[in-house]
C-alpha positions as CSV (number, residue, x, y, z in Angstrom):
1,M,-16.2,5.0,6.0
2,T,-13.3,3.0,6.5
3,I,-11.8,0.9,3.5
4,P,-12.6,-2.9,4.5
5,A,-9.9,-5.4,4.8
6,A,-8.8,-6.2,1.4
7,G,-10.2,-9.7,1.7
8,R,-9.4,-12.8,3.8
9,R,-5.7,-12.5,2.8
10,L,-5.1,-9.4,4.9
11,D,-7.2,-10.8,7.6
12,Q,-5.0,-14.0,7.9
13,L,-2.0,-12.0,7.6
14,L,-2.7,-9.9,10.6
15,A,-4.2,-12.6,13.0
16,P,-2.0,-13.0,15.6
17,E,-1.8,-16.8,15.3
18,Y,-0.3,-16.3,11.7
19,L,3.1,-16.7,12.9
20,F,2.7,-19.1,15.7
21,G,4.8,-22.1,15.3
22,L,7.0,-20.4,12.4
23,A,10.1,-21.9,13.5
24,R,8.8,-25.5,12.9
25,R,7.1,-24.9,9.6
26,P,8.7,-26.0,6.1
27,I,10.8,-23.3,4.4
28,D,8.4,-23.7,1.4
29,E,5.6,-22.7,3.5
30,V,7.2,-19.9,5.2
31,R,8.5,-18.7,1.7
32,A,4.7,-18.9,0.4
33,M,3.7,-16.9,3.2
34,R,6.3,-14.4,2.9
35,A,5.2,-14.2,-1.1
36,E,1.7,-13.8,0.1
37,A,2.6,-10.9,2.9
38,E,4.6,-9.4,-0.1
39,Q,1.5,-9.4,-2.6
40,E,-0.6,-7.8,0.3
41,E,2.0,-5.2,0.8
42,T,2.2,-4.3,-2.7
43,D,-1.7,-4.2,-2.9
44,L,-2.0,-2.0,0.0
45,S,0.8,0.5,-1.6
46,Y,-1.1,0.6,-4.7
47,L,-4.1,1.7,-2.8
48,R,-2.2,4.0,-0.7
49,R,-0.9,5.6,-3.7
50,L,-4.4,6.0,-5.3
51,L,-5.4,7.7,-2.1
52,Q,-2.5,10.2,-2.3
53,G,-2.8,11.1,-5.6
54,R,-6.4,11.9,-5.0
55,L,-5.6,13.9,-2.0
56,D,-2.7,15.9,-3.8
57,I,-5.5,16.9,-6.4
58,L,-7.9,18.1,-3.4
59,R,-5.2,19.9,-1.3
60,A,-3.6,21.5,-4.6
61,E,-7.2,23.0,-4.9
62,Q,-7.4,24.0,-1.4
63,A,-3.6,25.6,-1.6
64,R,-5.1,27.3,-4.9
65,R,-8.1,29.0,-3.4
66,R,-5.8,30.2,-0.4
67,G,-3.5,32.0,-3.0
68,E,-0.7,29.5,-2.4
69,G,-1.1,27.0,-5.0
70,P,-0.2,27.1,-8.5
71,G,-1.6,29.9,-10.7
72,G,-3.9,29.0,-13.7
73,S,-6.0,26.2,-13.7
74,L,-6.0,23.0,-11.7
75,I,-6.1,20.8,-15.1
76,D,-2.9,22.9,-16.1
77,A,-1.0,22.2,-12.8
78,L,-2.1,18.4,-12.7
79,P,1.5,17.3,-13.8
80,G,3.2,19.0,-11.3
81,I,0.5,18.1,-8.7
82,L,1.2,14.4,-9.4
83,A,4.7,14.5,-10.0
84,D,6.3,12.7,-7.2
85,D,9.6,14.7,-6.5
86,R,9.8,13.5,-3.1
87,S,13.3,11.7,-2.0
88,A,11.5,8.7,-0.3
89,P,10.7,6.0,-2.8
90,R,6.6,5.7,-3.1
91,G,4.4,3.5,-5.3
92,F,4.5,-0.4,-5.5
93,G,5.9,-1.3,-2.0
94,R,9.2,-2.5,-1.1
95,H,9.2,-4.9,-4.0
96,A,8.7,-3.6,-7.3
97,A,8.9,-7.0,-9.1
98,V,5.4,-7.7,-7.4
99,E,2.7,-6.2,-9.2
100,P,-0.4,-5.0,-7.4
101,S,-3.1,-7.9,-8.0
102,Q,-6.3,-5.9,-7.1
103,L,-6.2,-3.0,-9.7
104,D,-9.9,-2.7,-10.2
105,S,-11.3,-3.3,-6.8
106,Q,-8.9,-0.9,-5.4
107,R,-9.7,1.7,-8.1
108,R,-13.6,1.2,-7.2
109,L,-12.9,1.1,-3.5
110,V,-11.2,4.7,-3.5
111,E,-14.0,6.1,-6.1
112,S,-16.6,5.1,-3.4
113,L,-14.9,7.0,-1.0
114,V,-14.9,10.1,-3.3
115,T,-16.5,9.8,-6.9
116,D,-15.0,10.7,-10.0
117,S,-17.5,13.7,-10.3
118,E,-16.4,15.1,-7.1
119,L,-12.7,15.0,-8.4
120,S,-13.4,15.7,-12.0
121,D,-14.1,19.2,-10.8
122,P,-12.9,20.1,-7.2
123,G,-13.4,24.1,-8.0
124,R,-17.1,23.6,-8.1
125,H,-17.4,22.5,-4.2
126,D,-17.4,25.0,-1.5
127,D,-14.5,25.2,0.8
128,D,-16.3,23.2,3.5
129,T,-17.3,20.0,1.2
130,L,-13.8,20.1,-0.1
131,A,-12.4,19.8,3.4
132,R,-14.7,16.9,4.0
133,L,-13.5,15.0,1.0
134,V,-9.9,15.9,2.1
135,D,-10.6,14.5,5.6
136,V,-12.3,11.5,4.3
137,L,-9.3,10.5,1.9
138,D,-6.9,11.3,4.5
139,H,-8.3,9.1,7.2
140,E,-8.4,6.2,4.9
141,E,-4.7,7.2,3.6
142,R,-3.7,6.6,7.5
143,E,-5.9,3.5,7.8
144,V,-4.3,1.8,4.5
145,S,-0.8,3.3,5.8
146,R,-1.4,1.5,9.3
147,K,-2.4,-1.8,7.8
148,R,0.6,-1.6,5.5
149,R,3.1,-1.6,8.2
150,S,1.5,-4.2,10.2
151,V,1.8,-6.4,7.0
152,Q,5.5,-5.0,6.5
153,A,6.0,-6.3,10.2
154,V,4.7,-9.9,9.0
155,M,7.2,-9.9,6.2
156,D,9.9,-8.8,8.4
157,A,9.2,-11.7,10.9
158,L,9.0,-14.1,7.8
159,S,12.6,-12.7,6.4
160,A,14.0,-12.9,9.7
161,E,12.9,-16.6,10.2
162,I,14.5,-17.4,6.5
163,G,17.5,-15.4,7.5
164,R,17.8,-17.8,10.8
165,R,17.5,-21.0,9.2
166,Y,20.5,-19.9,6.8
167,R,22.6,-18.6,9.7
168,D,22.2,-21.8,11.6
169,G,23.0,-24.1,8.8
170,A,19.3,-25.5,8.3
171,L,19.2,-24.0,4.7
172,D,22.3,-23.8,2.3
173,V,22.5,-20.7,0.1
174,G,23.5,-23.6,-2.7
175,D,20.1,-24.9,-2.8
176,V,18.4,-21.6,-3.5
177,L,21.0,-21.1,-6.4
178,S,20.5,-24.8,-7.9
179,G,16.6,-24.4,-7.5
180,E,16.0,-27.1,-5.1
181,S,13.9,-26.8,-2.2
182,P,14.8,-28.3,1.3
183,E,12.3,-29.6,3.6
184,A,13.9,-27.8,6.6
């Protein structure tokens, strides 16, 4: 099962024609496009983290079974399993000021892949079932990550266009600071 596109916004952002004629578009439109891409990136980042959290739990159970994981119960080990001690930032995308906009639908999507009952007691599953659950979530996490990277490329193109306009003198930093919005 593959996670469907998060709706029309993602489809539009990743359509080849989305960035056509960017240099001729009004700056307000380019900024709106960048904000739209930023929101989608944040939503995908949140969905990715939901998947990663569930994967972390299931992989910890696999490690526990091999004698490599934390001792004791999986419940007791949850704070350590879900702790984000990696050095690279994870979570809500590149711009923490943007909140995820599709929290409920993203949770439902992840839960449809692996139901809460399957996660609530991973120890009750045999090794093959646990491996299948990990494979499903791992596949989906990779797909969401791929889409997120594609959206980030769109964001980069939009930011580059805005930067080009400042460099070329079509935009003035003073306009941004004063709250004015030029037509360029």
